[in-house]
C-alpha positions as CSV (number, residue, x, y, z in Angstrom):
1,M,120.1,-129.6,-183.7
2,E,123.7,-129.1,-184.8
3,P,126.3,-131.8,-184.1
4,T,128.6,-131.0,-181.4
5,Y,132.4,-131.1,-181.5
6,L,132.4,-134.3,-179.5
7,D,129.7,-135.9,-181.8
8,E,131.8,-135.0,-184.9
9,H,135.0,-136.5,-183.5
10,F,133.3,-139.5,-182.1
11,T,131.8,-140.3,-185.5
12,A,135.0,-139.7,-187.3
13,E,136.8,-142.1,-184.9
14,Y,134.2,-144.9,-184.7
15,G,132.1,-144.5,-187.9
16,V,128.8,-144.1,-186.0
17,G,127.5,-141.4,-183.7
18,P,127.4,-141.8,-179.9
19,K,123.7,-142.7,-179.9
20,Q,124.1,-145.4,-182.6
21,A,127.1,-146.7,-180.7
22,A,125.1,-147.0,-177.5
23,R,122.3,-148.8,-179.4
24,I,124.8,-151.3,-180.9
25,E,126.3,-151.9,-177.4
26,R,122.9,-152.5,-175.9
27,F,122.1,-154.9,-178.7
28,Q,125.3,-156.8,-178.3
29,R,124.8,-157.1,-174.6
30,A,121.2,-158.3,-175.0
31,S,122.2,-160.8,-177.7
32,G,124.7,-162.4,-175.2
33,L,122.1,-162.5,-172.4
34,L,119.6,-164.1,-174.7
35,R,121.8,-167.2,-174.9
36,G,120.8,-167.8,-171.3
37,T,117.4,-168.6,-169.8
38,A,116.4,-165.1,-168.5
39,P,113.0,-163.9,-169.8
40,V,113.1,-161.5,-172.7
41,A,111.5,-158.7,-170.6
42,E,114.3,-159.2,-168.0
43,V,117.0,-159.0,-170.6
44,A,115.4,-155.8,-171.9
45,A,115.5,-154.2,-168.4
46,R,119.0,-155.4,-167.6
47,C,120.4,-153.9,-170.9
48,G,118.8,-150.5,-170.6
49,F,115.9,-150.8,-173.1
50,A,112.8,-148.8,-172.3
51,D,110.7,-152.0,-172.5
52,Q,110.4,-155.3,-174.3
53,A,109.0,-153.7,-177.5
54,H,112.0,-151.4,-177.7
55,L,114.3,-154.5,-177.5
56,A,112.2,-156.2,-180.2
57,R,112.5,-153.2,-182.5
58,D,116.2,-153.0,-182.2
59,F,116.6,-156.7,-182.8
60,R,114.6,-156.5,-185.9
61,D,116.6,-153.5,-187.1
62,L,120.0,-154.7,-186.1
63,G,119.7,-158.4,-186.0
64,G,117.1,-159.1,-188.7
65,C,114.9,-161.2,-186.4
66,S,112.9,-161.2,-183.2
67,P,114.7,-161.8,-179.8
68,T,112.9,-165.2,-179.6
69,Q,114.2,-166.2,-183.1
70,W,117.7,-165.0,-182.1
71,R,117.5,-167.1,-178.9
72,Q,116.5,-170.2,-180.8
73,A,119.2,-169.7,-183.5
74,S,121.9,-169.3,-180.8
75,R,120.9,-172.6,-179.2
76,T,121.2,-174.5,-182.5
77,F,124.2,-176.7,-182.4
78,V,126.2,-178.0,-185.4
79,Q,125.4,-181.6,-184.3
80,D,121.7,-180.8,-184.6
81,S,121.9,-179.4,-188.1
82,G,122.7,-182.7,-189.9
83,V,125.9,-181.3,-191.4
84,G,128.4,-184.0,-192.1
85,A,126.0,-186.8,-191.4
């Protein structure tokens, strides 16, 4: 399939195509919601992922870890790390 005029101009302006931009936006939204207490499956549904496995794949690809690991890392506080002690 050939890129459309809109695809070409979108990519030139933002550095990624529309589908990749949507993927990044979903990931960013989900990463914020994972700082809360909602179940991972609920976060996946609220952010437009097809299912929890889809969310997990994108987290591994874009974040380098699983959603659960992301959640645990986001809850780590500087005070808990022993830095400066």
